[in-house]
N, CA and C atoms as a LAMMPS dump frame, in Angstrom:
ITEM: TIMESTEP
0
ITEM: NUMBER OF ATOMS
468
ITEM: BOX BOUNDS ff ff ff
-5.0000000000000000e+02 5.0000000000000000e+02
-5.0000000000000000e+02 5.0000000000000000e+02
-5.0000000000000000e+02 5.0000000000000000e+02
ITEM: ATOMS id mol type element x y z
1 1 1 N -209.743 -99.692 -40.387
2 1 2 C -211.046 -99.332 -39.989
3 1 3 C -211.214 -99.261 -38.531
4 2 1 N -211.867 -98.186 -38.003
5 2 2 C -211.972 -97.989 -36.613
6 2 3 C -212.912 -98.959 -36.002
7 3 1 N -212.697 -99.445 -34.751
8 3 2 C -213.517 -100.367 -34.098
9 3 3 C -214.709 -99.54 -33.435
10 4 1 N -215.75 -100.159 -33.14
11 4 2 C -216.905 -99.445 -32.572
12 4 3 C -216.683 -98.641 -31.328
13 5 1 N -215.859 -99.173 -30.483
14 5 2 C -215.549 -98.37 -29.228
15 5 3 C -214.786 -97.056 -29.597
16 6 1 N -214.041 -97.15 -30.606
17 6 2 C -213.281 -95.92 -31.035
18 6 3 C -214.177 -94.878 -31.67
19 7 1 N -215.143 -95.39 -32.525
20 7 2 C -216.107 -94.514 -32.967
21 7 3 C -216.905 -93.823 -31.854
22 8 1 N -217.226 -94.69 -30.936
23 8 2 C -218.098 -94.177 -29.756
24 8 3 C -217.257 -93.19 -29.01
25 9 1 N -216.049 -93.397 -28.762
26 9 2 C -215.133 -92.421 -28.026
27 9 3 C -214.976 -91.14 -28.863
28 10 1 N -214.75 -91.234 -30.159
29 10 2 C -214.704 -90.146 -30.991
30 10 3 C -215.922 -89.231 -30.942
31 11 1 N -217.085 -89.946 -31.011
32 11 2 C -218.399 -89.258 -30.959
33 11 3 C -218.594 -88.398 -29.586
34 12 1 N -218.14 -89.151 -28.547
35 12 2 C -218.265 -88.523 -27.293
36 12 3 C -217.338 -87.379 -27.092
37 13 1 N -216.138 -87.491 -27.711
38 13 2 C -215.195 -86.358 -27.634
39 13 3 C -215.682 -85.245 -28.582
40 14 1 N -216.332 -85.498 -29.635
41 14 2 C -216.936 -84.405 -30.467
42 14 3 C -217.899 -83.603 -29.564
43 15 1 N -218.808 -84.336 -28.879
44 15 2 C -219.857 -83.74 -28.11
45 15 3 C -219.129 -82.941 -26.904
46 16 1 N -218.061 -83.457 -26.445
47 16 2 C -217.32 -82.749 -25.273
48 16 3 C -216.867 -81.453 -25.833
49 17 1 N -216.21 -81.437 -27.028
50 17 2 C -215.679 -80.186 -27.564
51 17 3 C -216.773 -79.207 -27.93
52 18 1 N -217.788 -79.735 -28.577
53 18 2 C -218.904 -78.785 -28.993
54 18 3 C -219.611 -78.227 -27.807
55 19 1 N -219.933 -78.96 -26.791
56 19 2 C -220.576 -78.551 -25.549
57 19 3 C -219.677 -77.534 -24.758
58 20 1 N -218.413 -77.811 -24.755
59 20 2 C -217.455 -76.979 -24.116
60 20 3 C -217.393 -75.536 -24.797
61 21 1 N -217.244 -75.603 -26.105
62 21 2 C -217.239 -74.344 -26.917
63 21 3 C -218.516 -73.513 -26.709
64 22 1 N -219.609 -74.196 -26.953
65 22 2 C -220.887 -73.399 -26.838
66 22 3 C -221.128 -72.912 -25.425
67 23 1 N -220.838 -73.836 -24.468
68 23 2 C -221.116 -73.592 -23.082
69 23 3 C -220.223 -72.401 -22.607
70 24 1 N -218.961 -72.478 -22.813
71 24 2 C -218.039 -71.382 -22.486
72 24 3 C -218.445 -70.032 -23.078
73 25 1 N -218.651 -70.099 -24.311
74 25 2 C -219.089 -68.871 -25.039
75 25 3 C -220.323 -68.232 -24.41
76 26 1 N -221.363 -69.068 -24.25
77 26 2 C -222.677 -68.553 -23.633
78 26 3 C -222.435 -68.081 -22.255
79 27 1 N -221.715 -68.901 -21.379
80 27 2 C -221.485 -68.561 -19.992
81 27 3 C -220.578 -67.273 -19.803
82 28 1 N -219.57 -67.162 -20.62
83 28 2 C -218.64 -66.135 -20.27
84 28 3 C -218.866 -64.821 -21.145
85 29 1 N -219.441 -65.04 -22.324
86 29 2 C -219.616 -63.81 -23.171
87 29 3 C -221.089 -63.922 -23.798
88 30 1 N -222.051 -63.876 -22.949
89 30 2 C -223.526 -64.125 -23.419
90 30 3 C -224.015 -63.149 -24.421
91 31 1 N -223.576 -61.858 -24.407
92 31 2 C -224.005 -60.99 -25.409
93 31 3 C -223.389 -61.339 -26.814
94 32 1 N -222.154 -61.666 -26.755
95 32 2 C -221.45 -62.123 -28.039
96 32 3 C -222.151 -63.349 -28.563
97 33 1 N -222.419 -64.363 -27.669
98 33 2 C -223.093 -65.475 -28.104
99 33 3 C -224.378 -65.172 -28.807
100 34 1 N -225.207 -64.311 -28.18
101 34 2 C -226.492 -63.959 -28.65
102 34 3 C -226.363 -63.277 -30.007
103 35 1 N -225.372 -62.416 -30.161
104 35 2 C -225.264 -61.558 -31.413
105 35 3 C -224.573 -62.258 -32.547
106 36 1 N -223.68 -63.311 -32.227
107 36 2 C -222.82 -63.9 -33.184
108 36 3 C -222.883 -65.444 -33.401
109 37 1 N -223.75 -66.215 -32.642
110 37 2 C -223.761 -67.602 -32.86
111 37 3 C -224.472 -67.938 -34.076
112 38 1 N -223.952 -68.805 -34.98
113 38 2 C -222.804 -69.622 -34.841
114 38 3 C -221.462 -68.938 -35.343
115 39 1 N -221.627 -67.923 -36.166
116 39 2 C -220.535 -67.21 -36.699
117 39 3 C -221.043 -65.746 -36.93
118 40 1 N -220.108 -64.753 -36.84
119 40 2 C -220.521 -63.353 -37.096
120 40 3 C -221.169 -63.315 -38.534
121 41 1 N -222.318 -62.601 -38.539
122 41 2 C -223.163 -62.377 -39.635
123 41 3 C -224.159 -63.446 -39.853
124 42 1 N -224.213 -64.464 -38.987
125 42 2 C -225.188 -65.567 -39.011
126 42 3 C -225.787 -65.633 -37.66
127 43 1 N -226.821 -64.758 -37.484
128 43 2 C -227.395 -64.512 -36.133
129 43 3 C -228.538 -65.572 -35.81
130 44 1 N -228.199 -66.72 -35.434
131 44 2 C -229.191 -67.726 -35.188
132 44 3 C -229.839 -67.558 -33.92
133 45 1 N -229.285 -67.007 -32.929
134 45 2 C -229.96 -66.815 -31.697
135 45 3 C -230.669 -65.345 -31.736
136 46 1 N -229.948 -64.35 -32.234
137 46 2 C -230.496 -62.955 -32.177
138 46 3 C -231.703 -62.936 -33.129
139 47 1 N -231.842 -63.795 -33.988
140 47 2 C -233.075 -63.754 -34.908
141 47 3 C -234.298 -64.259 -34.197
142 48 1 N -234.135 -64.764 -33.045
143 48 2 C -235.33 -65.189 -32.173
144 48 3 C -235.201 -64.616 -30.826
145 49 1 N -235.484 -63.226 -30.791
146 49 2 C -235.26 -62.424 -29.65
147 49 3 C -236.264 -62.919 -28.534
148 50 1 N -235.912 -62.437 -27.357
149 50 2 C -235.268 -61.333 -26.869
150 50 3 C -233.956 -61.707 -26.162
151 51 1 N -233.048 -60.891 -26.13
152 51 2 C -231.826 -61.136 -25.236
153 51 3 C -232.184 -61.264 -23.806
154 52 1 N -231.511 -62.205 -23.171
155 52 2 C -231.69 -62.332 -21.746
156 52 3 C -230.431 -62.992 -21.177
157 53 1 N -229.575 -62.078 -20.569
158 53 2 C -228.279 -62.603 -20.061
159 53 3 C -228.404 -63.744 -19.073
160 54 1 N -229.362 -63.692 -18.228
161 54 2 C -229.569 -64.779 -17.22
162 54 3 C -229.855 -66.138 -17.973
163 55 1 N -230.695 -66.263 -18.919
164 55 2 C -231.087 -67.466 -19.589
165 55 3 C -229.835 -67.892 -20.425
166 56 1 N -229.11 -67.064 -21.011
167 56 2 C -227.88 -67.501 -21.81
168 56 3 C -226.808 -68.014 -20.863
169 57 1 N -226.616 -67.324 -19.706
170 57 2 C -225.597 -67.882 -18.869
171 57 3 C -225.974 -69.23 -18.286
172 58 1 N -227.294 -69.451 -17.969
173 58 2 C -227.723 -70.636 -17.584
174 58 3 C -227.506 -71.678 -18.557
175 59 1 N -227.865 -71.405 -19.896
176 59 2 C -227.705 -72.326 -20.962
177 59 3 C -226.196 -72.656 -21.07
178 60 1 N -225.395 -71.75 -20.942
179 60 2 C -223.888 -71.914 -21.091
180 60 3 C -223.488 -72.882 -19.864
181 61 1 N -223.981 -72.705 -18.714
182 61 2 C -223.579 -73.627 -17.659
183 61 3 C -224.063 -74.957 -17.766
184 62 1 N -225.348 -75.12 -18.231
185 62 2 C -225.803 -76.434 -18.597
186 62 3 C -225.056 -77.18 -19.612
187 63 1 N -224.583 -76.431 -20.748
188 63 2 C -223.783 -77.044 -21.687
189 63 3 C -222.345 -77.489 -21.163
190 64 1 N -221.772 -76.671 -20.285
191 64 2 C -220.555 -77.059 -19.634
192 64 3 C -220.83 -78.309 -18.8
193 65 1 N -221.885 -78.45 -18.111
194 65 2 C -222.216 -79.583 -17.298
195 65 3 C -222.222 -80.856 -18.225
196 66 1 N -222.923 -80.8 -19.349
197 66 2 C -223 -81.86 -20.217
198 66 3 C -221.659 -82.188 -20.83
199 67 1 N -220.819 -81.176 -21.149
200 67 2 C -219.471 -81.351 -21.612
201 67 3 C -218.647 -82.219 -20.588
202 68 1 N -218.766 -81.945 -19.3
203 68 2 C -218.058 -82.684 -18.267
204 68 3 C -218.499 -84.141 -18.353
205 69 1 N -219.91 -84.318 -18.371
206 69 2 C -220.353 -85.742 -18.451
207 69 3 C -219.88 -86.453 -19.742
208 70 1 N -219.884 -85.773 -20.846
209 70 2 C -219.44 -86.397 -22.128
210 70 3 C -217.966 -86.75 -22.062
211 71 1 N -217.143 -85.843 -21.32
212 71 2 C -215.726 -86.137 -21.155
213 71 3 C -215.587 -87.341 -20.272
214 72 1 N -216.303 -87.498 -19.251
215 72 2 C -215.997 -88.61 -18.318
216 72 3 C -216.43 -89.825 -19.072
217 73 1 N -217.549 -89.829 -19.757
218 73 2 C -218.075 -90.943 -20.583
219 73 3 C -217.082 -91.318 -21.595
220 74 1 N -216.444 -90.421 -22.249
221 74 2 C -215.417 -90.685 -23.333
222 74 3 C -214.192 -91.314 -22.667
223 75 1 N -213.762 -90.954 -21.428
224 75 2 C -212.564 -91.544 -20.839
225 75 3 C -212.918 -93.041 -20.307
226 76 1 N -213.972 -93.116 -19.718
227 76 2 C -214.35 -94.317 -18.964
228 76 3 C -215.009 -95.36 -19.895
229 77 1 N -215.812 -94.905 -20.862
230 77 2 C -216.718 -95.758 -21.697
231 77 3 C -217.585 -96.669 -20.859
232 78 1 N -217.99 -96.211 -19.638
233 78 2 C -218.978 -96.977 -18.889
234 78 3 C -220.254 -96.962 -19.537
235 79 1 N -220.766 -98.017 -19.855
236 79 2 C -221.983 -98.171 -20.628
237 79 3 C -223.054 -97.339 -20.018
238 80 1 N -223.375 -97.539 -18.834
239 80 2 C -224.527 -96.867 -18.08
240 80 3 C -224.33 -95.326 -18.245
241 81 1 N -223.062 -94.772 -18.076
242 81 2 C -222.753 -93.422 -18.191
243 81 3 C -222.939 -92.915 -19.608
244 82 1 N -222.328 -93.669 -20.584
245 82 2 C -222.454 -93.332 -21.973
246 82 3 C -223.966 -93.207 -22.351
247 83 1 N -224.704 -94.256 -22.004
248 83 2 C -226.115 -94.223 -22.384
249 83 3 C -226.893 -92.971 -21.758
250 84 1 N -226.558 -92.833 -20.367
251 84 2 C -227.218 -91.752 -19.715
252 84 3 C -226.921 -90.265 -20.339
253 85 1 N -225.633 -90.037 -20.626
254 85 2 C -225.401 -88.769 -21.164
255 85 3 C -225.89 -88.618 -22.568
256 86 1 N -225.921 -89.668 -23.412
257 86 2 C -226.476 -89.53 -24.705
258 86 3 C -228.001 -89.377 -24.69
259 87 1 N -228.611 -90.081 -23.817
260 87 2 C -229.996 -89.974 -23.582
261 87 3 C -230.403 -88.508 -23.025
262 88 1 N -229.648 -88.086 -22.12
263 88 2 C -229.922 -86.703 -21.593
264 88 3 C -229.715 -85.616 -22.673
265 89 1 N -228.749 -85.933 -23.548
266 89 2 C -228.497 -84.915 -24.603
267 89 3 C -229.754 -84.953 -25.641
268 90 1 N -230.191 -86.105 -25.836
269 90 2 C -231.35 -86.247 -26.727
270 90 3 C -232.608 -85.6 -26.16
271 91 1 N -232.725 -85.645 -24.803
272 91 2 C -233.864 -84.968 -24.14
273 91 3 C -233.809 -83.406 -24.547
274 92 1 N -232.671 -82.888 -24.686
275 92 2 C -232.483 -81.515 -25.067
276 92 3 C -232.52 -81.374 -26.639
277 93 1 N -231.902 -82.161 -27.306
278 93 2 C -231.617 -81.997 -28.828
279 93 3 C -232.941 -82.161 -29.615
280 94 1 N -233.732 -83.128 -29.31
281 94 2 C -234.871 -83.332 -30.052
282 94 3 C -235.949 -82.262 -29.969
283 95 1 N -236.324 -81.834 -28.803
284 95 2 C -237.182 -80.697 -28.737
285 95 3 C -236.541 -79.355 -29.368
286 96 1 N -235.258 -79.23 -29.192
287 96 2 C -234.579 -78.103 -29.776
288 96 3 C -234.652 -78.07 -31.24
289 97 1 N -234.402 -79.257 -31.896
290 97 2 C -234.606 -79.426 -33.315
291 97 3 C -236.046 -79.106 -33.733
292 98 1 N -237.054 -79.61 -33.099
293 98 2 C -238.405 -79.404 -33.432
294 98 3 C -238.791 -77.93 -33.328
295 99 1 N -238.27 -77.335 -32.375
296 99 2 C -238.623 -75.824 -32.182
297 99 3 C -238.018 -75.084 -33.431
298 100 1 N -236.741 -75.344 -33.629
299 100 2 C -236.091 -74.527 -34.771
300 100 3 C -236.677 -74.83 -36.122
301 101 1 N -237.099 -76.142 -36.416
302 101 2 C -237.617 -76.429 -37.575
303 101 3 C -238.97 -75.786 -37.86
304 102 1 N -239.659 -75.456 -36.719
305 102 2 C -240.871 -74.665 -36.726
306 102 3 C -240.686 -73.17 -36.78
307 103 1 N -239.446 -72.768 -36.681
308 103 2 C -239.261 -71.306 -36.606
309 103 3 C -238.092 -70.829 -37.594
310 104 1 N -238.12 -71.365 -38.69
311 104 2 C -237.065 -71.044 -39.633
312 104 3 C -237.395 -69.629 -40.459
313 105 1 N -238.569 -69.142 -40.322
314 105 2 C -238.991 -67.948 -41.091
315 105 3 C -238.123 -66.726 -40.957
316 106 1 N -237.397 -66.411 -39.768
317 106 2 C -236.6 -65.247 -39.806
318 106 3 C -235.303 -65.466 -40.459
319 107 1 N -234.94 -66.615 -41.007
320 107 2 C -233.65 -66.83 -41.605
321 107 3 C -233.704 -66.88 -43.066
322 108 1 N -232.488 -66.527 -43.686
323 108 2 C -232.378 -66.702 -45.166
324 108 3 C -232.24 -68.075 -45.382
325 109 1 N -232.272 -68.482 -46.707
326 109 2 C -232.172 -69.86 -47.191
327 109 3 C -230.93 -70.527 -46.699
328 110 1 N -229.844 -69.944 -46.762
329 110 2 C -228.555 -70.521 -46.369
330 110 3 C -228.522 -70.832 -44.813
331 111 1 N -228.894 -69.898 -43.929
332 111 2 C -228.905 -70.041 -42.577
333 111 3 C -230.035 -70.99 -42.153
334 112 1 N -231.123 -71.034 -42.794
335 112 2 C -232.288 -71.934 -42.474
336 112 3 C -231.828 -73.384 -42.734
337 113 1 N -231.196 -73.507 -43.897
338 113 2 C -230.772 -74.909 -44.379
339 113 3 C -229.648 -75.396 -43.41
340 114 1 N -228.602 -74.509 -43.186
341 114 2 C -227.54 -74.954 -42.258
342 114 3 C -227.96 -75.307 -40.885
343 115 1 N -228.912 -74.493 -40.359
344 115 2 C -229.446 -74.778 -39.043
345 115 3 C -230.2 -76.093 -39.049
346 116 1 N -231.053 -76.337 -39.987
347 116 2 C -231.769 -77.597 -40.026
348 116 3 C -230.843 -78.729 -40.122
349 117 1 N -229.794 -78.617 -41.005
350 117 2 C -228.948 -79.693 -41.218
351 117 3 C -228.041 -79.99 -39.875
352 118 1 N -227.518 -78.965 -39.388
353 118 2 C -226.754 -79.046 -38.138
354 118 3 C -227.477 -79.595 -36.973
355 119 1 N -228.66 -79.17 -36.762
356 119 2 C -229.448 -79.523 -35.611
357 119 3 C -229.981 -80.86 -35.786
358 120 1 N -230.248 -81.268 -36.947
359 120 2 C -230.702 -82.688 -37.272
360 120 3 C -229.452 -83.654 -37.032
361 121 1 N -228.339 -83.236 -37.493
362 121 2 C -227.181 -84.093 -37.264
363 121 3 C -226.881 -84.313 -35.862
364 122 1 N -226.938 -83.35 -34.943
365 122 2 C -226.582 -83.539 -33.492
366 122 3 C -227.77 -84.184 -32.81
367 123 1 N -228.915 -84.382 -33.399
368 123 2 C -230.037 -85.08 -32.867
369 123 3 C -229.91 -86.563 -33.294
370 124 1 N -229.387 -86.89 -34.462
371 124 2 C -229.271 -88.188 -35.009
372 124 3 C -227.932 -88.86 -34.566
373 125 1 N -226.83 -88.1 -34.409
374 125 2 C -225.62 -88.694 -33.988
375 125 3 C -225.682 -89.523 -32.649
376 126 1 N -226.322 -88.908 -31.633
377 126 2 C -226.437 -89.602 -30.384
378 126 3 C -227.184 -90.999 -30.512
379 127 1 N -228.175 -91.126 -31.482
380 127 2 C -228.833 -92.309 -31.589
381 127 3 C -227.841 -93.402 -32.203
382 128 1 N -227.011 -92.892 -33.203
383 128 2 C -226.035 -93.826 -33.809
384 128 3 C -225.003 -94.25 -32.644
385 129 1 N -224.579 -93.333 -31.867
386 129 2 C -223.637 -93.703 -30.791
387 129 3 C -224.366 -94.693 -29.844
388 130 1 N -225.612 -94.459 -29.478
389 130 2 C -226.323 -95.381 -28.583
390 130 3 C -226.217 -96.863 -29.048
391 131 1 N -226.38 -96.881 -30.448
392 131 2 C -226.403 -98.228 -31.086
393 131 3 C -224.991 -98.926 -30.89
394 132 1 N -223.967 -98.11 -30.723
395 132 2 C -222.651 -98.772 -30.464
396 132 3 C -222.444 -99.373 -29.175
397 133 1 N -223.417 -99.078 -28.099
398 133 2 C -223.346 -99.505 -26.856
399 133 3 C -224.056 -100.729 -26.607
400 134 1 N -224.696 -101.372 -27.642
401 134 2 C -225.474 -102.605 -27.496
402 134 3 C -224.616 -103.705 -26.979
403 135 1 N -225.261 -104.436 -26.253
404 135 2 C -224.567 -105.731 -25.546
405 135 3 C -224.201 -106.694 -26.683
406 136 1 N -222.914 -107.128 -26.857
407 136 2 C -222.648 -108.145 -27.762
408 136 3 C -223.353 -109.469 -27.281
409 137 1 N -223.605 -110.298 -28.243
410 137 2 C -224.259 -111.589 -28.03
411 137 3 C -223.33 -112.397 -27.134
412 138 1 N -223.98 -113.144 -26.106
413 138 2 C -223.294 -113.919 -25.249
414 138 3 C -222.685 -113.225 -24.009
415 139 1 N -222.822 -111.995 -23.864
416 139 2 C -222.397 -111.284 -22.732
417 139 3 C -223.412 -111.213 -21.641
418 140 1 N -222.984 -111.156 -20.371
419 140 2 C -223.907 -111.118 -19.288
420 140 3 C -224.789 -109.818 -19.397
421 141 1 N -225.993 -110.004 -18.96
422 141 2 C -226.984 -108.971 -19.014
423 141 3 C -227.498 -108.639 -17.583
424 142 1 N -226.79 -109.104 -16.57
425 142 2 C -227.266 -108.824 -15.179
426 142 3 C -227.111 -107.354 -14.918
427 143 1 N -227.914 -106.766 -13.958
428 143 2 C -227.856 -105.394 -13.56
429 143 3 C -226.472 -105.094 -13.127
430 144 1 N -225.869 -105.803 -12.302
431 144 2 C -224.558 -105.565 -11.813
432 144 3 C -223.509 -105.512 -12.959
433 145 1 N -223.592 -106.436 -13.942
434 145 2 C -222.575 -106.345 -15.008
435 145 3 C -222.863 -105.117 -15.947
436 146 1 N -224.144 -104.792 -16.13
437 146 2 C -224.4 -103.62 -16.959
438 146 3 C -223.866 -102.304 -16.359
439 147 1 N -224.003 -102.082 -15.085
440 147 2 C -223.58 -100.839 -14.486
441 147 3 C -222.111 -100.726 -14.454
442 148 1 N -221.339 -101.877 -14.369
443 148 2 C -219.887 -101.702 -14.132
444 148 3 C -219.075 -101.961 -15.423
445 149 1 N -219.781 -102.375 -16.44
446 149 2 C -218.928 -102.795 -17.681
447 149 3 C -218.676 -101.68 -18.559
448 150 1 N -217.633 -101.756 -19.345
449 150 2 C -217.381 -100.741 -20.343
450 150 3 C -217.847 -101.302 -21.653
451 151 1 N -217.822 -100.436 -22.704
452 151 2 C -218.27 -100.857 -23.99
453 151 3 C -217.367 -101.943 -24.493
454 152 1 N -217.9 -102.934 -24.953
455 152 2 C -217.102 -104.163 -25.507
456 152 3 C -216.04 -103.729 -26.506
457 153 1 N -214.829 -104.258 -26.268
458 153 2 C -213.728 -104.122 -27.196
459 153 3 C -213.255 -105.445 -27.55
460 154 1 N -212.847 -105.569 -28.791
461 154 2 C -212.322 -106.724 -29.286
462 154 3 C -210.818 -106.46 -29.76
463 155 1 N -209.976 -107.354 -29.517
464 155 2 C -208.589 -107.354 -30.005
465 155 3 C -207.794 -106.339 -29.212
466 156 1 N -206.56 -106.063 -29.554
467 156 2 C -205.637 -105.035 -28.914
468 156 3 C -206.105 -103.641 -29.015
């Protein structure tokens, strides 16, 4: 069974990979991202027009910035950084989910369902990961300890 810090690192690495893929695609090939995200034939972005290269490249750059923070958090497991990047992602993911749940009408049943499930999952997963950063009982809660500590690990 994986220990909590390993689940946390795995989740952070998942977000690193996802944000890198989405960010690079939108940043480097914005028209392709617009026309083909998430897969060719499933036009989740293009069904909510209009195309704007500037906005897509900015979106790509912001996703790459988040990917960098997720990667550093995954490597260091510094609690303050892990919590900050997960919180920052939630600031994006929750309104994004709400928007899309209220704009499913251009999509067929399969795409509307897939979109709702995928966006819900990536809004719930950070909450579960945040729960893994809770301070174990008996550990120091001073501000200095909180900013410098890594997520608690037990055993080898």
